[in-house]
N, C-alpha and C positions, 0 to 999 in steps of 0.2 A: 504494500500500500504506500502511496505517496504520503508525505508528511501532512496529515490532516486533510488531504484532498478527497478521501473517500473513493479514490480510484487507484488502480494498480500503477506502480512506478515502472515505466518502460525502461529497459536496459539502455536503449539508444539515447545518447546525448545529442542535443541539438548542435548543429554546426556553428551557430552564433548564439551567444548569450549576452544578456544585458541590452543596452540601447533602447531605442524607441520602436515600438512594434504596433502595427495595425493588423488585427485578425480580420480576415476578409472572407465572408461568405459570398457566393455568386447569386444564387436564386433568391429573389426578393430584395436584392441590393443593387446589382448591376443590370438586372433585367427582371421581369415578373417571375414569381416563384413557381408558376405552373410549367415546369420544364419536363419533357419526356424524351426518351431515347428511342429512336427508330433504328432497327438493324439495317446496316448498309449506308445510312445517311447521317447517323449520329443524333445529338441532342437538338431539340427545337422548342420554342415557346408555344405551348398548346393553347393557352388563353391568357389574357384577352387578345383578340385579333389586333393586328397592326403593330406588334412588338417584335423585337429581334434580340437574339442573344447578345449580351455585352453592350447593349445600347447606351449604357451610362458609364462605360469604362473610360471614355475620354474625359468625362466630367470629373471622375475620381482622379485621373491623372493630373488635371488642372488644379484640383484642390491640394494635391500632394506636392506640386511643383516647388513651392517655397521651402520644402522640408526635405532636402536630399538625403539626410541621414536616417530618415524613417524607413524601416524595413517592413515587408509584408509577410505574414504567415497565413497560409491558406487554411481556413476553417471550413471550407466547403466540402460537401459530400462527394463532389466530383473526384477528389483525390482517392477516396476509397473505391469508387466505382471504376475509375480508369487505372487505378493502381500505380500512379506515377505523378509526382509533383511536377516534373519537367514537362510532361505531356499536357497537363492541365495549365501550367503557366504559359505555355506557348499560345494558348488561346487569348491571352491578354495582349494589349498593345505594348510595344517595347518599353515605354516609359514606366509601366507597372511591372512588366515581366522582370526587368533588371533588379527590382526591389525584393523579389520573392526569395526568401532564405529558408523556407521550409513549410511544413504543414502540421496541423494537429494530429493527423493520422500518418503513420509510417508502417512499412512492411512488416515490422516485428509485432504488430498488434493484430489481434483476431478481429477481422472485419465484422463478424456478427456481434461480438461483444461491443465493439466500438459504436456500431450503429444503434445499439440499445441504450447507450449513455446519452443523457440530454446534452445538447450543444454547449450549454453553459459550463457543464462539468468537463467536457472535452477541452474547451478553451482554457478553463482554470487550471486543469492538469498540465497543459502545455506551458502556461505562464509560470507555474511553479517550477517546471524544469528549465525553462528558458531564462527566467528571472530578469525580465526587461526593467529598465529604469522607469518607464511609463508605457502604458498600453491602452489601446482602444479597440473594441470589437464592433464591427458593422454586421448586423444580422437582423433578419425579419423574425427569427425564432427567439422569443423571450421567455419560454417555458423552461423551468429547471435551472435557472441561473442562481448560484449561491448568493446570498445576501452580500458576502464579502466582495463580490466582483460585479454586482449590478450597476454600480456607478461607472464601470468601464464599458458598459454596453450602450451603443447607440442603436435603438430599435427602429427599424425601417418599415415602411408600409410594404406589404407583400407584392403589390403591383407597381407602385411608383418608385420604390427603392430610394436611392439617394437623390433622385430628381424631385422629390417632394420638397418644396421650398423651405418648410420648417426644419426638415431633417438636414438639408444642405446647409442652412444657417448654423445649426447645432454642430455639424461636422466641422465647418470652418472655425467656429469658436473653440471647439475642443482640441483641434489640431494646434491652434495658436496657443492655447493654455498648456498643452503638453510641451511646447517648445519655448515657453516663456521663462521668466526668471526663476520660477518655482517648478523646474522640470520634475515631473513625477506626478503631477495632478492627473486624475484623482489618486490619492494615496491609497 
């Protein structure tokens, strides 16, 4: 068990520890959450109509531009499904892809067990291993987040994701606060 996390301590150490981290989910953040996978053609946004995969990725890249030292850890289920951080990261624009330093899921974990753990515990377990100076999680799933890390969650609308004006304003403010004189907020 991880020290007080309530989840098992993986043997694999993260490549990068410390620093500033953004935990990034894809579905419900960079595009609507209703994504399906069709054999032969891959993932697609099933509903609502008129949306595309990663339609808000450029918006996120612009938000992160002033903060070159911020790293991205993928907290999306895509890593578990496609079994590869690099394959999944390749779907992001270069400005985001180069920031990706890992994922909450890795090959030494049991996929069935990992998918049964609430997203908040997945992220918290990784944050305990990675020990970032400050971190923020973008996710449309707010179920099962431990009280100790709810202040780190920026909850998004499952359809609008980060394009929701209120969420976008919060994202910009929280990124600025993470990089301000009191680095580490929220503590």
